[in-house]
LUMDRENMI-137163 format. One line per 8 residues: number of its first residue (from 0); their letters; for each residue x, y, z of N, C-alpha, C, O, CB. Coordinates in steps of 0.05 Angstrom, whole numbers, plus 32768, in hexadecimal, padded with zeros to 4 digits. Glycine has a CB too. Example, Ala and Ser with C-alpha at 12.3 -4.5 7.8 and 13.67 -1.06 7.14 Angstrom:
REM LUMDRENMI-137163
0) as) 8108/7F8E/809C/80F6/7FA6/809C/8108/7FBE/809C/811D/7FBE/80A9/80E2/7FA7/80B5  8101/7FD3/808E/8111/7FEB/808F/8102/8001/809D/810C/8017/80A1/811A/7FF4/8072
***
This chain:
REM LUMDRENMI-137163
0) mnvslklk) 7F1D/814B/8142/7F1A/814E/8122/7EF9/814A/811B/7EEC/8136/8123/7F2F/8133/8110  7EEC/8160/810C/7ED4/8159/8107/7EC6/8148/80ED/7ED3/813F/80DA/7ECC/816E/8108  7EAE/8144/80F0/7EA5/8136/80D2/7EAF/813F/80B8/7EB7/8130/80A7/7E87/8138/80CD  7EAF/815B/80B5/7EB1/8166/809D/7ECC/8166/8093/7ED0/8167/807A/7EA6/817D/809C  7EE5/8166/80A7/7EFC/8160/80A9/7F06/8143/809D/7F14/8140/808A/7F01/8163/80C3  7EF9/812B/80B0/7EFC/8112/80A3/7EF3/810C/8088/7F00/80FF/8077/7EF1/8101/80B1  7EDE/8115/8086/7ECD/8117/806C/7EE0/811A/8054/7EE1/8109/8041/7EB9/8130/806C  7EED/8131/8056/7EFB/8147/8042/7F17/8133/8040/7F1D/812D/8029/7F01/816E/8053
8) sfiqnsrh) 7F27/8128/8055/7F3B/811B/8055/7F33/80FB/8050/7F48/80EF/804D/7F4A/8122/806D  7F1F/80EB/804F/7F18/80D7/8046/7F15/80D9/8026/7F1D/80C5/801A/7F02/80D1/8054  7F0C/80EC/8018/7F06/80F6/8001/7F1F/80F7/7FF0/7F20/80EA/7FDC/7EF9/810F/8006  7F38/8107/7FF8/7F4D/810B/7FF1/7F5D/80EB/7FF2/7F6A/80E2/7FDF/7F57/8124/8002  7F59/80E0/8006/7F6A/80CE/8008/7F60/80B5/7FF0/7F70/80A7/7FE2/7F6A/80C8/8028  7F3D/80B3/7FF0/7F36/80A7/7FD7/7F45/80AD/7FC4/7F59/80A0/7FBE/7F1E/80AB/7FD0  7F3C/80C5/7FB6/7F48/80D3/7F9E/7F64/80C9/7F95/7F69/80C3/7F7E/7F4C/80F2/7FA4  7F79/80C7/7FAF/7F99/80C2/7FA8/7F94/80A3/7FA2/7F9E/8099/7F8F/7FB3/80CA/7FC3
16) iisisykp) 7F85/8095/7FB3/7F8A/8082/7FAD/7F7E/8071/7F90/7F85/805A/7F8C/7F86/807C/7FC3  7F6F/807D/7F82/7F65/8077/7F6E/7F74/807D/7F58/7F74/806F/7F44/7F50/8080/7F6F  7F86/809E/7F5B/7F94/80A4/7F4D/7FAE/8091/7F45/7FB8/8093/7F2F/7F95/80B8/7F56  7FB6/8084/7F53/7FD0/8079/7F57/7FC9/8054/7F52/7FD9/8042/7F54/7FDE/8083/7F7A  7FAD/8052/7F4C/7FA4/8036/7F49/7FA8/802E/7F2E/7FAE/8040/7F1F/7F87/8031/7F51  7FA7/8019/7F26/7FA8/8012/7F04/7F96/7FF1/7F00/7F95/7FDF/7F11/7FD3/800D/7EF9  7F8B/7FF2/7EEB/7F7A/7FDA/7EE1/7F92/7FCA/7EDD/7FA8/7FD4/7ED8/7F64/7FDE/7EC5  7F8C/7FAC/7EE0/7FA2/7F9E/7EE4/7F9F/7F8E/7EC4/7F8B/7F8D/7EB6/7FA3/7F8B/7F03
24) nkaefnrs) 7FB4/7F84/7EBF/7FB1/7F75/7E9F/7FA8/7F5C/7EA6/7FA9/7F53/7EBC/7FCE/7F70/7E8D  7F9D/7F4D/7E8A/7F90/7F33/7E8B/7F9D/7F29/7E9C/7F90/7F24/7EB0/7F8F/7F23/7E76  7FC1/7F20/7E9C/7FCD/7F0E/7EA2/7FCD/7F15/7EBE/7FCE/7F00/7ECC/7FE4/7F0A/7E94  7FCB/7F2C/7ECD/7FD3/7F2F/7EEB/7FB6/7F27/7EF4/7FB5/7F1C/7F0A/7FDF/7F50/7EF6  7F9E/7F2C/7EE6/7F87/7F1D/7EEB/7F81/7F05/7EF9/7F79/7EFB/7F0E/7F7E/7F1A/7ED9  7F8D/7EFD/7EDB/7F88/7EDC/7EDE/7F99/7ED4/7EF7/7F91/7EC6/7F0A/7F93/7EC9/7EBF  7FB0/7EDE/7EF6/7FC5/7EDB/7F0D/7FBB/7EDE/7F2C/7FC3/7ED0/7F3E/7FDC/7EF1/7F08  7FA9/7EF1/7F2F/7FA0/7EF2/7F48/7F85/7EE5/7F48/7F7B/7EE1/7F5E/7FA0/7F0C/7F53
32) akiiilgi) 7F79/7EDF/7F37/7F5F/7EC4/7F38/7F65/7EB1/7F3A/7F53/7EA2/7F40/7F4E/7EBD/7F24  7F80/7EA5/7F36/7F88/7E8B/7F3F/7F90/7E8E/7F59/7F86/7E7F/7F69/7F9D/7E7E/7F2F  7FA0/7E9D/7F61/7FAA/7E9E/7F7F/7F93/7E9C/7F90/7F92/7E8C/7FA2/7FBB/7EB8/7F87  7F78/7EB2/7F89/7F66/7EAE/7F9C/7F5A/7E97/7F99/7F59/7E87/7FAC/7F56/7EC0/7F9E  7F50/7E92/7F85/7F49/7E6D/7F7D/7F50/7E59/7F95/7F43/7E4C/7FA5/7F5F/7E5F/7F60  7F6E/7E5D/7F8F/7F81/7E50/7F9E/7F7A/7E47/7FBD/7F76/7E31/7FC7/7F97/7E62/7F9D  7F79/7E67/7FC9/7F76/7E6E/7FDD/7F57/7E5F/7FEB/7F55/7E4E/7FFD/7F79/7E8C/7FD8  7F47/7E68/7FE0/7F2A/7E5F/7FEA/7F30/7E42/7FE5/7F25/7E3A/7FF9/7F0D/7E6B/7FD8
40) lvvgtlgf) 7F38/7E2F/7FDB/7F38/7E19/7FD7/7F49/7E11/7FEF/7F3C/7E04/8000/7F3E/7E13/7FBE  7F64/7E16/7FF5/7F73/7E10/800C/7F65/7E1B/8026/7F6A/7E0B/8038/7F90/7E1B/8009  7F57/7E2D/802D/7F48/7E30/8044/7F2F/7E1B/803D/7F2F/7E0B/804F/7F40/7E51/8049  7F1E/7E16/802E/7F09/7E08/802F/7F0C/7DEE/8036/7EFB/7DE1/8043/7EFD/7E09/801A  7F26/7DE2/802B/7F2F/7DCD/802C/7F35/7DC3/804F/7F2E/7DAF/805B/7F44/7DCF/8018  7F48/7DDB/8059/7F53/7DD7/8070/7F3A/7DD9/8087/7F3A/7DCB/809B/7F6C/7DEC/8074  7F20/7DF0/8080/7F0D/7DEA/8093/7EFE/7DC8/808A/7F02/7DB7/809B/7EF6/7E07/8092  7EF3/7DC2/807A/7EF4/7DA6/8080/7F06/7D98/8088/7EFC/7D86/8097/7EF0/7D9A/8070
48) lialiisl) 7F20/7D97/8087/7F26/7D82/8092/7F29/7D86/80AE/7F2C/7D73/80BD/7F3A/7D78/8086  7F28/7DA2/80B8/7F21/7DA2/80D8/7F0A/7D96/80DC/7F09/7D81/80EA/7F1E/7DBE/80E5  7EF3/7DA2/80D1/7ED7/7D91/80D8/7ED1/7D76/80DA/7EC0/7D6C/80E9/7EC6/7D95/80C7  7EE4/7D68/80C8/7EE3/7D50/80C5/7EEE/7D43/80DC/7EE3/7D31/80E7/7EEE/7D49/80AE  7F0C/7D50/80E5/7F17/7D3C/8100/7F0A/7D47/8112/7F07/7D37/8125/7F39/7D3A/8109  7EFC/7D65/8119/7EEE/7D62/8125/7ED8/7D51/8138/7ED4/7D4F/8150/7EEE/7D6A/811D  7EC9/7D46/811E/7EB3/7D34/811B/7EBB/7D1C/8121/7EAB/7D11/8130/7EA8/7D34/8101  7ED2/7D0D/811B/7EDA/7CF8/8120/7EDE/7CF5/8141/7ED4/7CE5/8150/7EF0/7CF5/810E
56) avtgslsl) 7EEE/7D09/8147/7EF6/7D13/8169/7EDD/7D12/8178/7EDB/7D03/818C/7F01/7D35/816F  7ECD/7D1F/816F/7EB3/7D26/8186/7EA2/7D0B/8185/7E9E/7CFE/819A/7E9B/7D44/817B  7E98/7D00/8168/7E7F/7CEB/816C/7E8F/7CD4/815E/7E82/7CC1/8156/7E5D/7CF5/815C  7EA9/7CD6/8159/7EAF/7CBA/814A/7EA3/7CB2/812F/7EA8/7C9C/8125/7EA8/7CA4/815A  7E96/7CC1/8126/7E91/7CB7/810D/7E88/7CD1/8101/7E86/7CE6/810E/7E7D/7C9E/810B  7E83/7CCE/80E6/7E81/7CEE/80D9/7E63/7CF2/80D4/7E5A/7CF2/80BD/7E93/7CF3/80B7  7E54/7CF7/80EA/7E37/7CFC/80EC/7E39/7D11/80EB/7E24/7D18/80E0/7E27/7CF5/80FE  7E4C/7D2C/80F2/7E4A/7D4A/80EE/7E46/7D52/80D1/7E3C/7D67/80CB/7E64/7D58/80FA
64) i) 7E4D/7D44/80C0/7E58/7D51/80A5/7E41/7D4D/8097/7E3F/7D54/807F/7E73/7D42/8095
***
């Protein structure tokens, strides 16, 4: 498949995605924002706890944090 056919296919697929997508209302947006923020907090907390455990296991103190 040459470049022009790939580009044409990409443009057609992009138009299709844009035509079926819609703008979320305020409630949907707020729900999504809350879920994303919660996910970021959970991942950050887990990362911190893992770093804390590794720091305590390797050095015996909290010197790496």
